[in-house]
BADO-574153 format. One record per residue (C-alpha): residue number from 1; residue in one letter; x, y, z. Coordinates in steps of 0.2 Angstrom, whole numbers. Last residue first. Layout:
N
<r resi="NUM" resn="a" c1="X" c2="Y" c3="Z"/>
...
This chain:
216
<r resi="216" resn="s" c1="-59" c2="-138" c3="-245"/>
<r resi="215" resn="d" c1="-68" c2="-147" c3="-232"/>
<r resi="214" resn="y" c1="-54" c2="-145" c3="-219"/>
<r resi="213" resn="y" c1="-52" c2="-127" c3="-222"/>
<r resi="212" resn="e" c1="-71" c2="-125" c3="-221"/>
<r resi="211" resn="i" c1="-70" c2="-134" c3="-204"/>
<r resi="210" resn="a" c1="-56" c2="-123" c3="-198"/>
<r resi="209" resn="d" c1="-65" c2="-107" c3="-203"/>
<r resi="208" resn="q" c1="-80" c2="-114" c3="-193"/>
<r resi="207" resn="a" c1="-69" c2="-117" c3="-178"/>
<r resi="206" resn="l" c1="-63" c2="-99" c3="-179"/>
<r resi="205" resn="r" c1="-81" c2="-92" c3="-179"/>
<r resi="204" resn="d" c1="-85" c2="-103" c3="-164"/>
<r resi="203" resn="f" c1="-69" c2="-98" c3="-156"/>
<r resi="202" resn="r" c1="-73" c2="-80" c3="-157"/>
<r resi="201" resn="d" c1="-90" c2="-82" c3="-149"/>
<r resi="200" resn="q" c1="-83" c2="-93" c3="-135"/>
<r resi="199" resn="y" c1="-68" c2="-81" c3="-131"/>
<r resi="198" resn="e" c1="-76" c2="-72" c3="-117"/>
<r resi="197" resn="p" c1="-82" c2="-88" c3="-109"/>
<r resi="196" resn="a" c1="-65" c2="-96" c3="-108"/>
<r resi="195" resn="v" c1="-62" c2="-110" c3="-120"/>
<r resi="194" resn="s" c1="-65" c2="-129" c3="-120"/>
<r resi="193" resn="i" c1="-59" c2="-141" c3="-133"/>
<r resi="192" resn="g" c1="-65" c2="-159" c3="-130"/>
<r resi="191" resn="d" c1="-78" c2="-159" c3="-144"/>
<r resi="190" resn="m" c1="-73" c2="-150" c3="-159"/>
<r resi="189" resn="s" c1="-81" c2="-164" c3="-170"/>
<r resi="188" resn="e" c1="-78" c2="-172" c3="-187"/>
<r resi="187" resn="g" c1="-73" c2="-189" c3="-179"/>
<r resi="186" resn="n" c1="-59" c2="-182" c3="-169"/>
<r resi="185" resn="s" c1="-45" c2="-184" c3="-182"/>
<r resi="184" resn="f" c1="-54" c2="-172" c3="-195"/>
<r resi="183" resn="y" c1="-59" c2="-159" c3="-182"/>
<r resi="182" resn="y" c1="-42" c2="-159" c3="-174"/>
<r resi="181" resn="y" c1="-33" c2="-157" c3="-191"/>
<r resi="180" resn="s" c1="-44" c2="-142" c3="-195"/>
<r resi="179" resn="l" c1="-41" c2="-135" c3="-178"/>
<r resi="178" resn="a" c1="-22" c2="-137" c3="-181"/>
<r resi="177" resn="e" c1="-24" c2="-129" c3="-198"/>
<r resi="176" resn="t" c1="-33" c2="-114" c3="-190"/>
<r resi="175" resn="i" c1="-21" c2="-113" c3="-176"/>
<r resi="174" resn="g" c1="-6" c2="-112" c3="-188"/>
<r resi="173" resn="q" c1="-14" c2="-99" c3="-199"/>
<r resi="172" resn="m" c1="-18" c2="-88" c3="-184"/>
<r resi="171" resn="d" c1="-3" c2="-77" c3="-186"/>
<r resi="170" resn="l" c1="-2" c2="-69" c3="-169"/>
<r resi="169" resn="i" c1="0" c2="-51" c3="-163"/>
<r resi="168" resn="a" c1="-19" c2="-47" c3="-161"/>
<r resi="167" resn="e" c1="-24" c2="-65" c3="-159"/>
<r resi="166" resn="n" c1="-15" c2="-66" c3="-142"/>
<r resi="165" resn="a" c1="-29" c2="-71" c3="-131"/>
<r resi="164" resn="l" c1="-37" c2="-81" c3="-145"/>
<r resi="163" resn="a" c1="-21" c2="-91" c3="-147"/>
<r resi="162" resn="d" c1="-18" c2="-93" c3="-129"/>
<r resi="161" resn="n" c1="-36" c2="-100" c3="-127"/>
<r resi="160" resn="v" c1="-33" c2="-112" c3="-142"/>
<r resi="159" resn="t" c1="-16" c2="-118" c3="-134"/>
<r resi="158" resn="r" c1="-24" c2="-121" c3="-117"/>
<r resi="157" resn="s" c1="-38" c2="-131" c3="-125"/>
<r resi="156" resn="m" c1="-26" c2="-141" c3="-136"/>
<r resi="155" resn="d" c1="-14" c2="-145" c3="-122"/>
<r resi="154" resn="t" c1="1" c2="-135" c3="-118"/>
<r resi="153" resn="y" c1="19" c2="-142" c3="-122"/>
<r resi="152" resn="r" c1="32" c2="-152" c3="-114"/>
<r resi="151" resn="l" c1="46" c2="-160" c3="-124"/>
<r resi="150" resn="g" c1="55" c2="-176" c3="-119"/>
<r resi="149" resn="d" c1="48" c2="-186" c3="-134"/>
<r resi="148" resn="r" c1="30" c2="-180" c3="-131"/>
<r resi="147" resn="s" c1="23" c2="-172" c3="-115"/>
<r resi="146" resn="k" c1="7" c2="-164" c3="-111"/>
<r resi="145" resn="v" c1="3" c2="-149" c3="-100"/>
<r resi="144" resn="q" c1="-14" c2="-142" c3="-96"/>
<r resi="143" resn="y" c1="-16" c2="-152" c3="-80"/>
<r resi="142" resn="p" c1="2" c2="-146" c3="-75"/>
<r resi="141" resn="s" c1="-6" c2="-129" c3="-73"/>
<r resi="140" resn="v" c1="4" c2="-115" c3="-82"/>
<r resi="139" resn="r" c1="17" c2="-104" c3="-74"/>
<r resi="138" resn="n" c1="28" c2="-90" c3="-79"/>
<r resi="137" resn="g" c1="18" c2="-83" c3="-93"/>
<r resi="136" resn="l" c1="17" c2="-80" c3="-111"/>
<r resi="135" resn="v" c1="36" c2="-78" c3="-113"/>
<r resi="134" resn="v" c1="40" c2="-74" c3="-131"/>
<r resi="133" resn="v" c1="57" c2="-79" c3="-137"/>
<r resi="132" resn="g" c1="63" c2="-73" c3="-154"/>
<r resi="131" resn="n" c1="80" c2="-66" c3="-148"/>
<r resi="130" resn="f" c1="86" c2="-74" c3="-131"/>
<r resi="129" resn="r" c1="87" c2="-64" c3="-115"/>
<r resi="128" resn="s" c1="68" c2="-66" c3="-114"/>
<r resi="127" resn="l" c1="72" c2="-82" c3="-106"/>
<r resi="126" resn="s" c1="75" c2="-72" c3="-90"/>
<r resi="125" resn="d" c1="56" c2="-71" c3="-88"/>
<r resi="124" resn="d" c1="55" c2="-89" c3="-82"/>
<r resi="123" resn="g" c1="44" c2="-101" c3="-92"/>
<r resi="122" resn="y" c1="29" c2="-103" c3="-103"/>
<r resi="121" resn="l" c1="33" c2="-103" c3="-121"/>
<r resi="120" resn="w" c1="31" c2="-95" c3="-138"/>
<r resi="119" resn="v" c1="46" c2="-97" c3="-150"/>
<r resi="118" resn="l" c1="47" c2="-84" c3="-164"/>
<r resi="117" resn="g" c1="58" c2="-84" c3="-180"/>
<r resi="116" resn="e" c1="51" c2="-99" c3="-190"/>
<r resi="115" resn="d" c1="59" c2="-98" c3="-207"/>
<r resi="114" resn="f" c1="56" c2="-116" c3="-211"/>
<r resi="113" resn="r" c1="38" c2="-114" c3="-206"/>
<r resi="112" resn="g" c1="28" c2="-124" c3="-194"/>
<r resi="111" resn="l" c1="23" c2="-143" c3="-196"/>
<r resi="110" resn="f" c1="6" c2="-141" c3="-187"/>
<r resi="109" resn="s" c1="-5" c2="-155" c3="-180"/>
<r resi="108" resn="g" c1="9" c2="-165" c3="-173"/>
<r resi="107" resn="q" c1="6" c2="-161" c3="-155"/>
<r resi="106" resn="c" c1="23" c2="-155" c3="-153"/>
<r resi="105" resn="m" c1="21" c2="-144" c3="-168"/>
<r resi="104" resn="l" c1="5" c2="-137" c3="-161"/>
<r resi="103" resn="a" c1="14" c2="-133" c3="-145"/>
<r resi="102" resn="q" c1="27" c2="-124" c3="-155"/>
<r resi="101" resn="d" c1="13" c2="-114" c3="-164"/>
<r resi="100" resn="l" c1="5" c2="-109" c3="-147"/>
<r resi="99" resn="a" c1="15" c2="-114" c3="-132"/>
<r resi="98" resn="f" c1="30" c2="-124" c3="-127"/>
<r resi="97" resn="v" c1="33" c2="-127" c3="-108"/>
<r resi="96" resn="i" c1="50" c2="-123" c3="-101"/>
<r resi="95" resn="d" c1="62" c2="-129" c3="-88"/>
<r resi="94" resn="a" c1="78" c2="-121" c3="-93"/>
<r resi="93" resn="g" c1="94" c2="-124" c3="-103"/>
<r resi="92" resn="v" c1="89" c2="-111" c3="-116"/>
<r resi="91" resn="c" c1="99" c2="-120" c3="-129"/>
<r resi="90" resn="d" c1="94" c2="-138" c3="-124"/>
<r resi="89" resn="r" c1="75" c2="-133" c3="-126"/>
<r resi="88" resn="v" c1="79" c2="-124" c3="-143"/>
<r resi="87" resn="a" c1="88" c2="-140" c3="-149"/>
<r resi="86" resn="r" c1="73" c2="-151" c3="-143"/>
<r resi="85" resn="l" c1="62" c2="-139" c3="-152"/>
<r resi="84" resn="w" c1="72" c2="-141" c3="-168"/>
<r resi="83" resn="a" c1="72" c2="-160" c3="-168"/>
<r resi="82" resn="l" c1="53" c2="-159" c3="-165"/>
<r resi="81" resn="p" c1="50" c2="-148" c3="-180"/>
<r resi="80" resn="s" c1="59" c2="-160" c3="-191"/>
<r resi="79" resn="s" c1="74" c2="-160" c3="-203"/>
<r resi="78" resn="f" c1="84" c2="-146" c3="-194"/>
<r resi="77" resn="v" c1="94" c2="-132" c3="-202"/>
<r resi="76" resn="r" c1="79" c2="-122" c3="-207"/>
<r resi="75" resn="r" c1="73" c2="-120" c3="-189"/>
<r resi="74" resn="k" c1="88" c2="-110" c3="-183"/>
<r resi="73" resn="p" c1="95" c2="-113" c3="-166"/>
<r resi="72" resn="l" c1="92" c2="-99" c3="-154"/>
<r resi="71" resn="q" c1="103" c2="-83" c3="-153"/>
<r resi="70" resn="g" c1="107" c2="-74" c3="-137"/>
<r resi="69" resn="k" c1="104" c2="-56" c3="-135"/>
<r resi="68" resn="k" c1="116" c2="-41" c3="-138"/>
<r resi="67" resn="p" c1="111" c2="-41" c3="-156"/>
<r resi="66" resn="d" c1="93" c2="-36" c3="-151"/>
<r resi="65" resn="h" c1="79" c2="-41" c3="-163"/>
<r resi="64" resn="k" c1="62" c2="-34" c3="-158"/>
<r resi="63" resn="p" c1="50" c2="-44" c3="-147"/>
<r resi="62" resn="l" c1="32" c2="-45" c3="-153"/>
<r resi="61" resn="s" c1="20" c2="-34" c3="-144"/>
<r resi="60" resn="f" c1="7" c2="-36" c3="-129"/>
<r resi="59" resn="t" c1="18" c2="-47" c3="-119"/>
<r resi="58" resn="k" c1="17" c2="-56" c3="-102"/>
<r resi="57" resn="r" c1="2" c2="-67" c3="-105"/>
<r resi="56" resn="n" c1="-7" c2="-76" c3="-92"/>
<r resi="55" resn="v" c1="-23" c2="-77" c3="-102"/>
<r resi="54" resn="l" c1="-31" c2="-90" c3="-91"/>
<r resi="53" resn="d" c1="-23" c2="-82" c3="-76"/>
<r resi="52" resn="e" c1="-32" c2="-65" c3="-80"/>
<r resi="51" resn="q" c1="-49" c2="-74" c3="-82"/>
<r resi="50" resn="v" c1="-45" c2="-83" c3="-65"/>
<r resi="49" resn="r" c1="-42" c2="-67" c3="-56"/>
<r resi="48" resn="s" c1="-58" c2="-59" c3="-62"/>
<r resi="47" resn="a" c1="-68" c2="-74" c3="-57"/>
<r resi="46" resn="l" c1="-59" c2="-74" c3="-40"/>
<r resi="45" resn="l" c1="-64" c2="-56" c3="-37"/>
<r resi="44" resn="n" c1="-82" c2="-60" c3="-42"/>
<r resi="43" resn="v" c1="-83" c2="-75" c3="-31"/>
<r resi="42" resn="m" c1="-76" c2="-65" c3="-16"/>
<r resi="41" resn="y" c1="-88" c2="-51" c3="-19"/>
<r resi="40" resn="e" c1="-102" c2="-63" c3="-18"/>
<r resi="39" resn="p" c1="-97" c2="-70" c3="-1"/>
<r resi="38" resn="p" c1="-92" c2="-88" c3="-1"/>
<r resi="37" resn="k" c1="-105" c2="-100" c3="4"/>
<r resi="36" resn="r" c1="-101" c2="-113" c3="17"/>
<r resi="35" resn="l" c1="-105" c2="-132" c3="19"/>
<r resi="34" resn="g" c1="-109" c2="-132" c3="0"/>
<r resi="33" resn="t" c1="-96" c2="-145" c3="-5"/>
<r resi="32" resn="e" c1="-87" c2="-133" c3="-16"/>
<r resi="31" resn="w" c1="-86" c2="-119" c3="-3"/>
<r resi="30" resn="n" c1="-81" c2="-131" c3="11"/>
<r resi="29" resn="q" c1="-67" c2="-138" c3="1"/>
<r resi="28" resn="v" c1="-60" c2="-121" c3="-4"/>
<r resi="27" resn="t" c1="-61" c2="-116" c3="14"/>
<r resi="26" resn="r" c1="-52" c2="-132" c3="20"/>
<r resi="25" resn="f" c1="-38" c2="-127" c3="8"/>
<r resi="24" resn="p" c1="-35" c2="-110" c3="15"/>
<r resi="23" resn="i" c1="-35" c2="-97" c3="2"/>
<r resi="22" resn="g" c1="-19" c2="-89" c3="-5"/>
<r resi="21" resn="y" c1="-25" c2="-87" c3="-23"/>
<r resi="20" resn="r" c1="-13" c2="-100" c3="-31"/>
<r resi="19" resn="g" c1="-11" c2="-111" c3="-16"/>
<r resi="18" resn="a" c1="-30" c2="-114" c3="-14"/>
<r resi="17" resn="f" c1="-32" c2="-117" c3="-32"/>
<r resi="16" resn="e" c1="-17" c2="-130" c3="-32"/>
<r resi="15" resn="s" c1="-25" c2="-139" c3="-16"/>
<r resi="14" resn="q" c1="-42" c2="-140" c3="-24"/>
<r resi="13" resn="t" c1="-34" c2="-147" c3="-40"/>
<r resi="12" resn="d" c1="-31" c2="-135" c3="-54"/>
<r resi="11" resn="g" c1="-37" c2="-137" c3="-72"/>
<r resi="10" resn="l" c1="-39" c2="-118" c3="-73"/>
<r resi="9" resn="l" c1="-57" c2="-119" c3="-80"/>
<r resi="8" resn="t" c1="-60" c2="-132" c3="-67"/>
<r resi="7" resn="r" c1="-56" c2="-120" c3="-53"/>
<r resi="6" resn="l" c1="-69" c2="-107" c3="-59"/>
<r resi="5" resn="e" c1="-82" c2="-121" c3="-60"/>
<r resi="4" resn="r" c1="-79" c2="-126" c3="-43"/>
<r resi="3" resn="v" c1="-79" c2="-109" c3="-36"/>
<r resi="2" resn="d" c1="-97" c2="-105" c3="-43"/>
<r resi="1" resn="m" c1="-100" c2="-97" c3="-60"/>
């Protein structure tokens, strides 16, 4: 992959990409226009960093209940997923981007569960002071963020990448249902969803599961 392809994977502008990795903006421009060629070791290093940032997760296990931590609003007392998510946002009082199942709820492709116990999001590490909060990362590109009714959430491509990255600790039912809904509403096509190369084979299998779920 060249530098432009790596930047595109992240959804960054040239300025954001330069700032993310501490590279002069003009250098990134020169690399992408072909005026200069980056050393091979630099491309390999950037490729490694980009793959890490595509995952960008902060946890490898689900949080355990701690009576000393704050409590989030209960899903079962709200009539709709969006009302619950607005209450969660107001409770944590911070700038957050909902991810995974909560992003799917914002998209309207997954209704969630009435006994929902986890909230996946991007935000400050201090948000782990609440029971049930899983902080995937501190930052996500604004190009991968959507808004609805005052809520911010990851777009479908980022949501799928996060799901595949966290599959070992995630119930994949929500993402399967959401992909099935996407397939139906997108003219029976998965076009428009892009995943990191290392997840492509797994995504292809997951997409097939979603299509079979839709057909059933």
